[in-house]
N, C-alpha and C positions, 0 to 999 in steps of 0.2 A: 324733550322727548321722554316718554315713559312707557313702561311695559308691565304686564302682569299676567300670571298664569293661575287659573282657578280650577281645581278638580274636586269632584265630590261623588259620593254614593249615598242615596237617601232611601228611606223606607217608602214604598209606593204600593198600590194595589197589586195583588198577586198576579194579575193579568199582564203587568208590564213592569219589568225590572229596569229602572231608568238610572243611568249613570252618565255623567257629562264632564266634559273638559272644555273650558273656554279660555282662549288666549286673546288678550286685549292689548294692542300696542297703538301708540299714537305718535304723530308728528306734529309738534306745536310750533306756532310762531306768534310773535308779538306785534301788534299794530300800533302800540303806544298807549299811554295813559291807563296802564293796568288792564288792558284787554287785548284780545287777539283771536286767533282761530286755530283749528286743528283738524286733522283727519284721523280717524280711528279705523284700524283694521281688526276685525274680530273673526276668530276661527272657532266654530262650533263643532265639537267632536263627540260622537255618540259612542259611549262605552258600554251601553246596555242593549236591551232588545231593540229590534228594528223600529224606527220611527216613521210613521206615515203622516208627515206634516209636523212642524215644530214651531213653538213660540218662545223666543228668548226675551227675558225681562231683566232689567237692572235699573238702578237709580243713580243719577248724578249726585255726587256729594254736596254740590253747592247749587244755589238757585241761579247763579250766573252762567251756568253751562247750558247751551242750547243746541239742539240738533237742527241743522239747516237743510240737509238733503242726504239721502242714503242710496245705497245700491245693493242689488242682489237679495233684497228683502223688502217687505212693506214696513216702513219705519213710521213711528209716531211718538209724540211726547206729550205727557200731561203732567204739569208741574215739573218735578224732577224725575218722574218715572218715564222710562224709555221702553218701548216695545218694538220688537222686530219679528215679523211673521214670515215664514218660508214662502218662496215662490213655487210655482207648479213644477219647475225643473230642478229644484234643490231641496224639496221637502222630504223625499224618501232617503233616509240615512240608515244603512245597515250597521251592524255592530262593527266598530272600528272606523266607520266612514266619517268624513268631516267636510265642511263647506266653509268657504271664506266669504264674509260679507263685510260691509263697512259703511261709514258715513262721514260727513263733513259737519263740523260744529263751530260755534263761537264760544268764547269764555270771557268773563270779567272777574277780576280779583285773582283767581288761580284756576288751574285745570287739573285737580286731583283725579286719580283713577276711581272708578266704581269699586266697591268693596265686596259686592255679592252679585252673583248671576243665578238665574234659574232657567231651566228648559222644561217646558210643559208643566210648570208649577213645581218642579223639583229643584231644590237649591243645590248649586254646585259650590259647596262650602269650602272653606280654607282661607289661608292668608295669602294675598298676592305676593308673588316673588318676581323679581325683575326678569325680563326676557330681552334679548337684544332687539333694539329698534332697527328695522330695515333701513335701507337707503332712503333718505327723505322722500316722502310720497306726497306730491302736490295734490291740491284740491281736485276732486272728481268733477268732470264735466257733466252737467245735467243732460238728460235725454234730448231735450229740444235742441234744435240747431243753433250753434253760435253764429248768427248772421253777423255781417260786418260790424266791427266795433271801432270806427275811426278814432284816432287819438288827436290831440289838440291841433286846431288850425289857427296859428297865431295871427293876431290882429296887427297888421303892419302900421307903421307911422307913415305919414305922407313923405314923404321923401321918395370778327372771325369768319371765315368763309363758310357759307351754308352747305350742308350735306345734301346731295341730290337724292330725291325720293321718288318712288314710282307714282304713276297716276292712281288716284283713288279707285278702289274696287266698288263698282255700283252695287247697291243693295238689291237682292232679289225682290220682285214685286209679289206680294202675298196673294193667295186666293182670298176672295171675299168671304169664303167659308172658314178661313183660319180662325180658330177659337181665340187665340191670343189677340188678334186684331179686333174681334168682336168684343172681347173684354176691355180692350183699350177704349173702344167707342162707348161702351156702357159707362165706364168711369168718366170719360170725357163729358158725356151728357149729364152726369151728376154734377160735375164741376160747373157746367154752364147752366144748370137748372136755377132760375132766379130764386126759387123757394129755398134753395140751400145756402144762399148768402155768401158766395165766394167773391162777388164783384160789387163795387159801389154803383150807385145810379149813373156815375160818369163812365163806368166800364173799367175802373181801376181794380186790379186784384188786391184784396186784403191779405195781410200776412196770415191771418187765420179767420175762419168763420166766427170763432168765439171771440168775444171782446175782452174778457178777463184773462189776459195772457201777458206774462212778464218773463222775457228771456233776453234777447238782444233788443228787439223793439219792446217798449214798455207798455204797449197796449195792442191787442189783436187786430184792431181796425186801423192801425198804422199800416204802412207797407214799406217795402224795401226795394232797392234796385234788383236785388236777388229775385224777388217775386216776379218782377217784370221780365227778367231774363228767362225764368221758367215758363212764363206765359208764352213767350216767343217759341220756346222749345215744344210746348204742347201744341201750338198751332202749326208748327212745321210738320210735326208728326201727323196731324189731321190732314194737312195738304197732301202728304205722301199717300195716305190711306184712301182719301176721297177724291183727290184731284182738285179740290176747292182751295185756292190760295187767298181768297178774300179775307179769311179769318186771320191768317198770318199778317197780311198787310194792315188789318185793323189793329192787331196787337202792336205792330211797330209804330203806327201813327198815334195810338193811345199813349205809348211810352214817350214818344217825342213831345206830345202835348203836355203831359203832366209831370214827368220826372226828369226831363232834360231841360234845364233852365233856359227860358227864352231870352232874347236880347233885352227885353224890359226887366228881366230878373237879374241880369248881370250887365248893367248899363254902362259901366265905366272901364271895361276892359281895354278900350283904346288908350287909356292913360298908363297902361302897364309898361314898365321899363325892364326889358329882358336882361339888362346888365346888372340890375338890382332887384331880383325877384321878390324878396321878402325881408323883413327884419327878424332876427333870431330871437326865439324864446325857448328855453329849455323845457323838456318834459321831466317829471319827477315821480318817484315811486310813492311818496307820501302826499296824499291829497291836500294836507294842510300847508304844503308848500305853494299852493295856488292862491291867488293869481301868480302866474309866472312872469317875471319881469322881462320886458322887451329890452334887448341889448344890441344896439347898433354898432358896438365896437367889435362884434364877432363877424369875421369876414364871411361873405356869402358868394357863391359862384354865380356864373352867368347861365342863362337859359338858352340852349343852342337850337331849340326847335320852334320857338314862338314865331320867328320870322318866316320859316318855311311853311308853317301852318296857315299863317295869315295870307301868304302868297298863294297857297293852294286853294283856299276856300273863300278868300275875299272878305274875311271878317276877323275881328279880334276875339270873338266869343268862343267859349269852350263847348265842344260837343261831347258831353259825358253826362251820365246819370248822377244826380245827388242820391245819397244812399237811403234817406229816410223821409217819408211823407206822412203827415197827419191827414189821412184821407177824408175823414168826416169833420175835420177841424174841431176835434174833441177838446183840445186845449183852448181854442179860441184866439190864437195868434192871427189867423188869416194870412193873407199874403202881404208882406211888407207892412204889417201892423194894421191892416184894414179891419181885422177882427172877424170877418165873415167869409172871405173867399176860401173855397175848398176844391181840391186838396191844398194843403199848406206845407211849404218846406220847413222842416224843423231839424234840430240836432239834439243829441243828449250827451254822449261821451265827450269829455273835453279835458279830463284831468288825470292823465297818466294810466299806467298799467294796473294799478290797484283799484281803480274806480269801477266797481261792478255796476250792473244796471240798477241795483237797489240803492245806489249812492249818487245817481245822476240828477242833474237839474236841467230839465228840458228848456230849450230856448229857441226862438225863431231864427231861421237862417238869414232873414232880412231884419236886422235890429234897428228900429227907428226910435227907440227909447220910450215907446208907448207903454210897454209892460216891463216888469222887473223893477229895478231901482232907477236912480237918476241917470245912470249910464246904460240903461237897459240891463242886459246880462253880461256885458263885455268885461266888466271889472271883477267878475267872479273867476275869470279864466286867464286874462293877461293883465299885467301891471304896466300902466303908462301914466304920463303926466296929464294927458287929456284924451278924450274919446270922441270919435266921430261916428255918426250913423253909417251903417255899412251892411253889405250883403256878403255871404260866404257859403261855400258849398264844398262837400267832401265826396269824392268818388270812391266806390268800392270796386277795385279793378277786377276781382273775380267775376262780378256780375256783368260788367261790360264785356269781358272776354267770353262769358257764357252766351251773351247776345250774339257775338261774332260766330261762336260755335253753332248756335241755332241757325244763323243765316247761312252758314256753310252747308248744313244739311238741307235747308230749304232750297238753296241753289242747286245742290246735287240732285235732289228728288224732282224738283220742277223741271230741270234739264232732261232727266230721264223721260218725263212726260211730254216733252216738247213745249213746256210752258215757262221757260226761263224768263221771257219778257214780262210775265206777270209779277215776278218778284224782283225785277232788276232795280227798282227804285230803293226798296228796303235793303237790298244787298249792297248797293252803292253807299248807303248811309252806314251800313255795318263797317265797310272799309274806312269810312270817315271816322267812325267811333274808334276803330283800331288805331288810326293815326294819332288821335289825342291821347289814347291809352298809353302811349309811350311816356307820358309824364310820370307814370308809375315806375318807370325804370330808374328814375333819378333819386339820388340822396335827397333828404328833406330840404336841405339848404344848398343843394348843388355843390356839396363838398366832394373832394376826391375820395376814392375808396381807401380804406385803411386808417380812417380817422380815430385818434385816441385822445383828442383834446379839442377844445373849441378853437384853438389856434392852428388846427391842421389846414392844409392848403385848400383854397377855394378851387372849384372846378372851372375849366374852360373847355369849350367844345364838348365832346362826348366822354371825357374822362371822369365825369360824375355819374355816368350811367352804369348801372349794374346789370341791365338787360334781363331783369327778373320782374315779375308782377309783385310789387310791394303791397303793403297793407292799404294804402290809399294814395291818392293825390288830391290836392285841394286848391281852391282859388277864391279870391274875393276882391272887394274894392269899395270905394266910397259910394254911399247912397246918393249923395249930391253929385249930379252929373257935371257940375262946374268944378268939382274938386279934382285934384291932380294925382290920384294914385290908384293902383290896383296891385295885386300880388298873386303869386303862384308858388306852390311848394310840391315836392314829391314826398316820399317816405323813406326812412333809412332802414325799415324793418321788413324782412322778407320771409314769408311763411310758405312752407312746402304745399300747404293745402290750397293756396291761391293760384298756383301755377296752372297754365293751360297750353300745353305744347301743340294741341290740335289747332287752337286759334293762331298760335305763332306760325305754324306751318301754312295754314290757309292764307294768312295775311302776307306771306312772303312767296307763295307758290301758285295760288289760284288767281287767275287773271282778273276776274270780276271783283275779287276781294282785295286786290293790291291797293293800298292807300295812295293818295296823290302827293303826300309829302315827299320831298326830293330824296330824303335818306331813310324813309320809312321801311321800304322793302329790305334794305340792308340791315336795319336795326332788328326787324323781326326775324330775319335769317339768323342773326347772331343770338337772338333771344331763344330760338328753338334749341340750338346747341347748348346754350347756357342753362336752360331749364332742365334738360336731360342730365347734364353734369351735376346740377344741384340735387336732383333726386338721388343720383348714384352716390354722391358725397354724403347724403343724409340717410342712406338706406342701412338699417340696422343689420346685425349678423343674422337675425331671424327673417328679415324681409320688410318689416314695416318702415315707413318713412318718418324720420325724426322732424323736429320743429322747424328750424331755419337758421338764419344768420342776420346780424345787424351791423350797420356801419356807424351806429350811434349808441354805444353801450349806455344803458339806463336812460336813453332818450336825450342825454345832454353831452354826448361825445366824451363820456368818461373813459378811463383806461380799463379795458376788460382784463380779467385774469390772464396772466401770461401763459398759463397752461392750456388755454382754449385754442383749438385749431381754427384756421381761417379759410374762408372761401372767397377767392379774389379779394382778399384784404378784410373781409367782414367776419366778425367773430361768431362762432357757433352759439346758438341760443336755443335751448330745448323748449322754451315757452315764449316765442317772440310776441311782442305787442301787448298782450294782456295776461294777467296773473290770477284773476278772481272771476271765473276759474281759469286755470292754466290753459293756454291756447291750443295745445296739441295733445290733449288727453282724449279728445272725442274721436271715436272711430269714423264718424261721418266725414271728417276731413280726409281720411285715408280713402274712403269710398269715392268721394267726389273727385279728388285729384287723380286717382288711379283710373277712374272711368275715362278721363280725358286722355291719359296715356294710352289706354286700350283703344280708344277711337283713333288716335294717331297711328298706332300699330296696325289696326284694321285697314285704315285708309291708305297707308303708305308702305307697310311692311318694315318700318324702321327697326333695325336690329338692336339699337341701344334701348329703344322702348321695350322690345321683347325681353331683353336681358333683365331689365328692371321688373317687368311684370312676372317673369318666370318665378322669381324669388318671392315677390309680394303675394301672388296668387297662392302659392304653396303655403305660405304662412297664414294667410287669411282663411283658407279652407281648413287648416288644422284647428282653427278656433271657431268653426261653424258646425252647428248641429241642426239637422232637420229631422224631426221625428216622423213616424209612420202616419200620425194623424195630421201632419202638416204644421204643427207648432214648431217653432224654431228658436234658436238663440244664435246671435252673432256677436262679435266683440263690441264692447261699449267703451269702458274707461281703460286707457293705456297708461302704463307707468314706464318711465325711461331711466336708464342708468348708462354711465359712460359717455363717450363722445366720439366723433369721427376720428379715425386713426391718425390722420395727417392733414395738414393744410393742402389746399389745391388752388392753383391759378394757371393751369396749363391747358394744353390741347388734349384731345382724346377724352377718355373717361377715367374718373378717379378709381382707385383700386377698392376692392371690397373691404368693409370694416369688420374687425374682429372684436373691438372693445366697446361697441355701441349696441345696447340691448334694449329690448322691449318685452314687457310682460302684459298679459291681458288680466286686468284687475277684476272685471266683471263683464256681464253680458247683457244683451238687450233683445227685445223683439220689436224694436222701433220699425214701423213699416216704411217710412221715408228713406231711412238709411239703408234698409234692406233692398229697396228699389234701386237706389244708386249703386249699391254693391252688386246687385244682379246684373246691371248693365255693364259694369266693369268685367265681370266674369264672362258674359255672353260675347262681348266684342273680342275678348282675348280668345275665347273658345272658337269663335267663327274663323279666326285667322290661323290659330295654332293647331286646331283639332283636338284640344284638351277635353277629354270626355267628362272628367270630374267637374271642371268648371262649368260646362254646359248643363250637366245634370243638376248641379247645385243651384244654378240660376233658375232653372225650371222649377225645382222643388220649392225654392223661396217664393216664387210668384204663385205657384199652385197653392202653397200654404196660406199666403195672404188672401188669395181669392176665396179659399174655402172657409177661413176662420175669422177674417178681419173686416168683412164688408159690413156696412151699415147704410142707413138711408141717405147719408150725405157723401159717402165715399168709403174710405178705409180708415180704421183707427184701432188703437189699443188703449186700455186704461192706463193713466199716468198718475201716480201719487206724488203730489207737489209739496214735499217737505220744505223746499226752499222758500215757499211762500210765508214762512215765519219771519222772513226778512222784510215783509211789506210794511212793517212799522219800524224799520231800522232808521236811525238818525242819518241825516245827510250833512256833510260838512258845509257850513256857510261861515265865512270869516266873521269873527266877533265885530259887532258894530254895523255889519252890512244888513240892510233890510230892503225888502221890496215886495211886490205882489205878483201872483200869477193873474192871467186875464180874468179868471172868475173871482178874484179877490182873496184867494188863499195866500196867507202871509208867508214870506220867505225870510227866515232869520236863523240864528244859531240854534234855535229849538226845533227846527223843521225836521220832519221825517219823510220817507218816501210817500206815505199815504197822505200826510198833511198837506202837501202841495199838489195832491191829486185827489181832492176830496170827492170829486165826481165818481170815483171808483165805488164809493159806498152805495151808489144808486144802481150798480150793476146787478142783474138778477142772480149772478153767481156769488155775489159778495157775502151773503150770510154764512155760507159754509167756510169761507176764508176767515171771517170774523170769529166763527166758532173755533177754528184752529188757533187763531191768535189768542183766544181766551183759554187755551189749554186743551181743546178737544182734538179729535183725530185729524190728520192731514187730509186735505181735500183731494178728491180723485176726479180727474177730467178725462174726457175723450176729445182730444184736440184734432182739428182738421186744418193743418197748415197747408197753404197753397203749394209750397215747394214740395212737400211730402206727397200730396195727392198727385202732383205732376210727375215726380220721380217714379211712382208706381205705375201711373198711366203710360208714360213713355217707355218704361221697362217692358210692360206687356206688349205694346205695339212693336217695340224693337225686337223682341223675341220672335214675334210673328214674322217680321221682315227678314231676320237673319236665318231663321229655321222654319220655313213655311211648311215643312212636313213634320214639325214637332220635334 
């Protein structure tokens, strides 16, 4: 860690006496082999005449220091020279005023401080002097959504009482003249306009209209289970407004056809042995520790729900969405190695929490050894004495829960219209999806809660269930139907942003959504209480919800620090699952998850939900600004200190925390997050009568509609400084070699772009290449499907909740 303070007064034209004070502090970390990363926090203070816009410049002392992404300014790097230009909301600095900006970077060799800064061409001279480094500040989350990032799915060897809640409050039916409903329909029509490119020829929603897109999906024309769940939500709202439920049913059938694996995609589930769900393989922080060795000596618990699911549905197949599809078959894997079928099931993340999207090696979900190396891609991820052709899928539980949430609203609204029978088939399938979603409740290897070593007790019955929506569940098996094995795992990591108490309530209380599994309703009743307890246990003194908890410290059941409090035996983790970037710095997770709490409160009047929301809404509103012209800023990057005050494993609700704190590091005008946030505010306002929450939701939507519309939907400019990682090296074990379907070699010299050479044919590639060559960072206006839908449904929902405005 390092810090520096530079102050100066320089001769400038008589029209502007400029003096500046710049504070530069960093938090550094080492990733090994003389290289690492860092975050820099920079305070620019004006000691001279008022500034109407400012430009900060400095130079890195070494050529090994690189800016990867920044916040609260427009950042760029050319050679060692770094420039930060003010945003519209922090450009005006009066005498004595200051603003905080920052960035994330990488270094090789060393990471010395810059020795000189200038503001608007005026040097802030002097010798740096140390300043205290703040509590370690993790990497900022980029503006785009961190869509699900499932962690390794190991390759196996053959071998409480529910709380009564009131009946949901029906939504008022809006007038056809309601302006917000009209705005919903206008945006809905843009999303469905074939010229705008949101859907593939098969009717699959793309992650984004744009193809050059790297965030969680590594290409815009991939898609995620998240996008499908938003598609359902969009069409449920359309059914409410128009009375036409055919679009909702089409969305469900399209999801079922393309992103829920068919029996032919998972052909050997009948060989699954619930007493031996999988063979253990540890997760590791260092990618170079992969492939991770399979270890059959580690005890694994039994799967208590496989039998009841098979009994309920007459099949061994899993009814859940795989998280990632190559919609246009851009990679060329095809389905089970045929090279042509599209969409194609793929995966990327497989190698622990430090594996960013820029370090992934894409692989087919059905690996028949046609591509990659002699063992396909399997021996990049797990170590075994021999490898078998196999299929494997990873479910993102927040997406499946959102599908259930959408089905609940479709059921509610269709029933109001006397059209319940028109959605009954999809609703029954939503209940079925919720039945299988219980796999996300379980520890990864069905170990009992409180694990602190690989020798901790294996679970039996439900004592390996944490009743929370964990980061993933996964399943796989032999490609050869005559082979005798299949496997299933849960996840040990639980993130606050993935919880969905509305879905838990619906699955345990709404008759048409109650699953058939014999213990499912009881499990979801317990989950509703457990999720609300989890939020309360993680709620900071200010009101924001911290990261989560894990039953497998560092992913291999290591012993967590003894000072960490525990939630039902699981250790507190401020950044569960992934670290590059840290998983709970993005305000979007707050907006997403609290919107679900607000829906629960609106539908049921749940007092625990209200208590959590009272505090969260107050905090969120305090960090929100909507100007008279409709421009706005909402929280973006969050920094965390402290931890929950005490462990909790009881009944009732945990007590409030005094030692767990959040600060807002920077702000954003991201339209998708603003839409989700507005929905959280409006559902809360509709039930509680909170006038500020209602007026802020309205102001955000009005501002987006006034300032951010374009021909394809709504958008804002995004400066993609993180795209300087597109030529980052990817780890491939020494001596391993193989090929991608297009012939791109995979070896220890590979980079992100070298195994995706087709990206260089993208029409947007030249401006990225210019940036990699030292030019300005590229600026994009992205149209993510989830973001368009969050804004569209927010507009429609406001019209439903407040038909008189």
